[in-house]
Structures are given as C-alpha cells and as structure tokens.
C-alpha positions as CSV (number, residue, x, y, z in Angstrom):
1,V,72.0,42.2,-130.3
2,G,69.8,39.5,-128.8
3,Y,70.2,36.7,-131.3
4,E,73.4,35.2,-130.2
5,H,71.6,32.1,-128.9
6,L,70.2,31.2,-132.3
7,P,72.2,28.3,-134.0
8,G,72.4,29.4,-137.7
9,E,72.5,32.4,-140.0
10,K,69.0,31.8,-141.4
11,E,67.5,31.8,-137.9
12,R,69.4,35.0,-137.0
13,L,68.2,36.7,-140.2
14,D,64.6,35.7,-139.5
15,F,65.0,37.1,-136.0
16,L,66.3,40.5,-137.4
17,A,63.5,40.5,-140.0
18,H,60.9,40.7,-137.3
19,L,62.5,43.4,-135.2
20,R,60.9,46.8,-135.4
21,R,63.7,48.8,-133.8
22,G,67.4,48.4,-133.1
23,S,68.9,48.9,-129.7
24,K,70.9,52.1,-128.9
25,A,74.2,50.0,-129.2
26,D,73.0,48.7,-132.6
27,I,72.4,52.2,-133.9
28,E,75.8,53.4,-132.6
29,K,77.5,50.6,-134.5
30,L,75.6,51.4,-137.7
31,C,76.5,55.1,-137.2
32,E,80.2,54.3,-136.9
33,L,80.0,52.2,-140.1
34,W,78.1,55.0,-141.9
35,C,80.8,57.6,-140.9
36,K,83.5,55.3,-142.4
37,L,81.4,54.8,-145.6
38,D,80.5,58.4,-146.1
39,K,84.1,59.3,-147.1
40,D,83.3,62.9,-148.3
41,N,81.0,63.6,-145.4
42,S,78.1,64.5,-147.8
43,G,75.4,62.8,-145.8
44,T,74.9,60.1,-148.5
45,V,76.8,57.0,-149.6
46,D,77.2,56.3,-153.3
47,V,78.3,53.0,-154.9
48,E,81.8,54.2,-155.3
49,E,82.2,55.0,-151.6
50,F,80.7,51.6,-150.8
51,V,83.1,49.7,-153.1
52,Y,86.1,51.7,-151.8
53,Y,85.3,50.9,-148.2
54,F,85.0,47.1,-148.7
55,K,87.9,47.0,-151.2
56,K,90.1,48.0,-148.3
57,R,88.7,45.2,-146.2
58,P,89.0,41.9,-148.2
59,S,87.6,39.8,-145.3
60,E,84.3,41.8,-145.5
61,K,83.8,41.7,-149.3
62,I,81.0,39.1,-149.1
63,V,79.2,41.3,-146.5
64,G,79.6,44.3,-148.8
65,K,78.2,42.5,-151.9
66,R,75.2,41.3,-149.9
67,C,74.5,44.9,-148.6
68,L,74.7,46.2,-152.2
69,R,72.4,43.5,-153.4
70,Y,69.7,44.8,-151.0
71,L,70.6,48.5,-151.3
72,M,70.6,49.0,-155.0
73,P,66.9,48.2,-155.6
74,I,65.9,50.7,-152.9
75,I,68.2,53.4,-154.3
76,R,66.9,52.9,-157.8
77,A,63.2,52.8,-156.7
78,S,63.7,56.2,-154.9
79,G,65.2,57.8,-158.0
80,R,68.4,58.6,-156.2
81,E,72.0,57.8,-157.1
82,S,73.1,57.2,-153.5
83,A,71.9,55.8,-150.2
84,V,70.8,57.7,-147.2
85,K,70.7,56.7,-143.6
86,E,67.1,55.7,-143.7
87,D,67.9,53.1,-146.4
88,F,70.4,51.3,-144.1
89,L,67.8,51.4,-141.2
90,N,65.1,49.9,-143.4
91,I,67.4,47.1,-144.5
92,M,68.5,46.3,-141.0
93,W,65.0,46.6,-139.5
94,P,62.4,45.9,-142.4
95,K,59.5,45.8,-140.0
96,A,60.3,49.4,-138.7
97,S,57.5,51.9,-138.9
98,S,58.0,55.6,-139.8
99,E,57.9,56.3,-136.0
100,D,60.6,53.6,-135.4
101,I,62.8,55.0,-138.1
102,Q,62.6,58.5,-136.6
103,E,63.4,57.2,-133.2
104,M,66.4,55.4,-134.5
105,L,67.5,58.4,-136.5
106,G,67.5,60.3,-133.2
107,D,70.0,57.9,-131.7
108,F,72.0,57.9,-134.9
109,R,72.3,61.7,-135.0
110,H,73.1,62.0,-131.3
111,H,76.0,59.4,-131.7
112,R,77.2,61.1,-134.9
113,L,77.6,64.4,-133.1
114,R,79.5,62.7,-130.3
115,L,81.9,61.1,-132.9
116,C,82.4,64.4,-134.7
117,A,82.8,66.6,-131.6
118,S,86.0,68.6,-131.5
119,K,88.1,69.2,-128.4
120,P,86.6,72.2,-126.5
121,P,88.8,75.3,-126.6
122,K,90.5,76.4,-123.4
123,M,89.0,79.4,-121.6
124,L,91.0,82.6,-121.2
125,S,92.6,82.4,-117.8
126,E,91.0,84.3,-115.0
127,K,94.2,86.2,-114.3
128,R,94.6,87.3,-118.0
129,R,90.9,88.2,-118.2
130,M,91.1,90.4,-115.2
131,E,94.2,92.1,-116.6
132,L,92.5,92.9,-119.9
133,E,89.3,94.1,-118.1
134,E,91.4,96.5,-116.0
135,E,93.2,97.7,-119.1
136,F,89.9,98.3,-120.9
137,A,88.7,100.3,-117.9
138,T,91.6,102.7,-118.2
139,F,90.6,103.3,-121.9
140,D,86.9,103.9,-120.9
141,E,87.6,107.1,-118.9
142,D,83.9,108.2,-119.1
143,N,82.7,104.8,-118.0
144,E,80.4,104.4,-121.1
145,G,81.1,100.7,-121.6
146,E,82.5,101.4,-125.1
147,V,85.5,103.1,-126.6
148,P,86.4,104.0,-130.2
149,F,88.7,101.7,-132.2
150,R,91.3,104.4,-132.6
151,V,92.1,103.9,-128.9
152,L,93.9,100.7,-129.9
153,V,96.3,102.7,-132.1
154,D,96.7,105.6,-129.6
155,K,97.6,103.1,-126.8
156,G,100.1,101.3,-129.1
157,I,98.2,98.0,-129.0
158,V,97.9,97.6,-132.8
159,D,99.3,99.3,-135.9
160,R,96.9,101.6,-137.8
161,S,96.9,99.3,-140.7
162,M,95.1,96.7,-138.6
163,L,92.1,98.9,-137.8
164,P,90.1,98.1,-141.0
165,Y,90.4,94.4,-140.2
166,L,89.4,94.8,-136.6
167,R,86.5,97.0,-137.4
168,N,85.3,94.6,-140.0
169,K,85.4,91.7,-137.5
170,Y,84.4,93.3,-134.2
171,D,82.3,96.5,-135.1
172,E,79.0,94.6,-135.2
173,N,76.7,97.7,-135.1
174,G,78.9,99.9,-137.3
175,R,79.4,102.6,-134.7
176,G,83.1,102.5,-134.7
177,R,83.3,101.5,-131.0
178,F,83.8,98.3,-129.0
179,G,83.1,97.0,-125.5
180,C,85.1,95.0,-123.0
181,K,84.0,91.6,-124.2
182,K,85.1,92.5,-127.8
183,Y,88.4,93.6,-126.3
184,L,88.9,90.2,-124.6
185,E,88.2,88.5,-128.0
186,M,90.8,90.7,-129.8
187,L,93.5,90.0,-127.3
188,A,92.8,86.3,-126.4
189,P,95.3,83.9,-127.8
190,V,94.4,82.0,-131.0
191,G,92.2,79.0,-130.2
192,C,91.3,80.4,-126.8
193,R,87.7,81.2,-125.8
194,A,87.7,84.8,-124.5
195,H,84.4,84.5,-122.6
196,R,81.3,82.2,-122.3
197,E,79.4,84.0,-125.1
198,V,82.0,83.1,-127.7
199,N,80.5,80.3,-129.8
200,K,82.8,80.5,-132.9
201,L,86.6,80.8,-133.1
202,L,89.7,80.1,-135.0
203,D,91.6,77.2,-133.6
204,K,95.4,76.7,-133.5
205,G,95.3,74.5,-136.6
206,G,93.9,77.4,-138.7
207,G,90.3,76.0,-138.9
208,Y,87.1,77.5,-137.5
209,K,85.1,75.6,-135.0
210,R,81.8,76.5,-133.4
211,L,79.7,75.5,-130.4
212,V,76.4,73.8,-131.3
213,T,73.4,72.5,-129.4
214,W,71.2,69.7,-130.6
215,K,67.9,68.6,-128.9
216,R,65.5,66.0,-130.1
217,G,63.1,63.6,-128.4
218,G,64.6,63.9,-125.0
219,R,68.1,63.7,-126.3
220,N,70.4,66.7,-126.1
221,I,74.1,67.4,-126.7
222,Q,76.3,70.5,-126.7
223,C,79.7,70.3,-128.4
224,W,82.2,72.0,-130.6
225,L,82.3,71.1,-134.2
226,L,84.9,72.0,-136.9
227,L,83.2,74.2,-139.5
228,E,83.3,71.6,-142.2
229,D,81.5,69.1,-139.9
230,F,79.0,71.8,-139.0
231,K,78.2,72.4,-142.7
232,A,77.9,68.7,-143.4
233,M,75.2,68.5,-140.6
234,K,73.3,71.6,-141.8
235,D,70.1,69.5,-142.0
236,E,70.4,68.3,-138.4
237,Q,68.7,71.5,-136.9
238,L,71.8,72.5,-134.9
239,T,71.6,75.7,-133.0
C-alpha cells in the first residue's frame, strides 16, 4: 500500500496515520475482510462475529485483539452495539475527511456488489422463443396482443387447477388476459430468462434472484443478486 520501504512497524503505522484515503486495492481488501466478518450479512459486525472470525484464525489473534482495542471505544461512543463500515475506514485512515470516507465507501460498495453477484441466468434460446411466439399468435386470432387465461386450459397447456396461480402471478392489471411476453415467462424453463425485460426470477436452486443496477460517483455496475443479498443491501440505493 505504499509503505513497504519503511523499516519498522512504528514507521508504517505513522505513515498510515497521515493518509487521508486508501487506494482502490486497499478498499477492496477491507471489503473482503468485512464480508467474512459480517457472518449474518446484516451490514454491521458485532463483537461476537469479530471474535468468531479471529478464533478460527489463531495466527491472526493478535491482529484481532488490536482491532478490537481501537474499535470498542468508537462503538461505545456512538451508542451502538456493533461496528459499521465507516468505523473500519476511520481506524484505517484516521485523517480521512467526510468526503474521503464517502469516496472510499463508493469503492467499498462497488466491490461488495461484485463479490455478491450471482451467475447471470441463461436467456431463452432464440429457437424456443420463436416457437412460443408463433404458438401465441395462433391463440390471438383477432390480433389484439392479448388472450384470456382460459385459452391455456382450452389448448391443453395447463390444468384448470393451475389457472388461479397463473392469474395471481401474471395477471398484473386484473383483466384476466395476458400478452406474448407473459406467455414466454410462463413457458420458459426454471432459472431461464424469458426476455430482456425480466429482472426477477426463480433459479434452479429454488431461490429468487433479481437484476440490479448501482450508480454512484462515476461508478456503476449491473448484476444479478440472490434475494437475500438484495435485502441485505437495501440501503445501497439499488435499482
């Protein structure tokens, strides 16, 4: 991080104490440590999580004790029972201004999203999409762009007992009708993205994932997150 040329620990600590801002690589390393510490993905790290992490790493116990020694006064002074990301940044870069902290948080959040990103779902194949679109066109004899849900039963595509479920999930305007894109969504395999407008789906593992976009200070990222990770990042202004 720029102090490797200094001979002793005291000189290195003095060097860090006068830095206002960490490099992008520094922030990414801190982010990776944070993700390991924040075992329950709550966005905060309590003493129990801290002790648990370093207990599993005997060679790093001294580092853990030193961190706690600096962290605890900050946590107590804030009236909180656990540490937040800003506490770690303030300890690492005590000369950082509020602007510096916000800038480093931007790098932190960007890297955290990259770490949590889930594998993008496969798109419905063009061949299968065209087959379903042609099939829907045969249902839409009046070329209205929509057909009633009962068509699915009449054509033998689903059992009548499935209609309430499908209407509840795909009848967004309550009119009892659906269009071609909704038909693609209904017939697409589990975990497959029916078309480009689909931004939430059930994956093969049985969990939901959604497409998110994050933009801040010239940084931007678009990725798929598992629903539990999305909820854990509810304060990150994801869209």
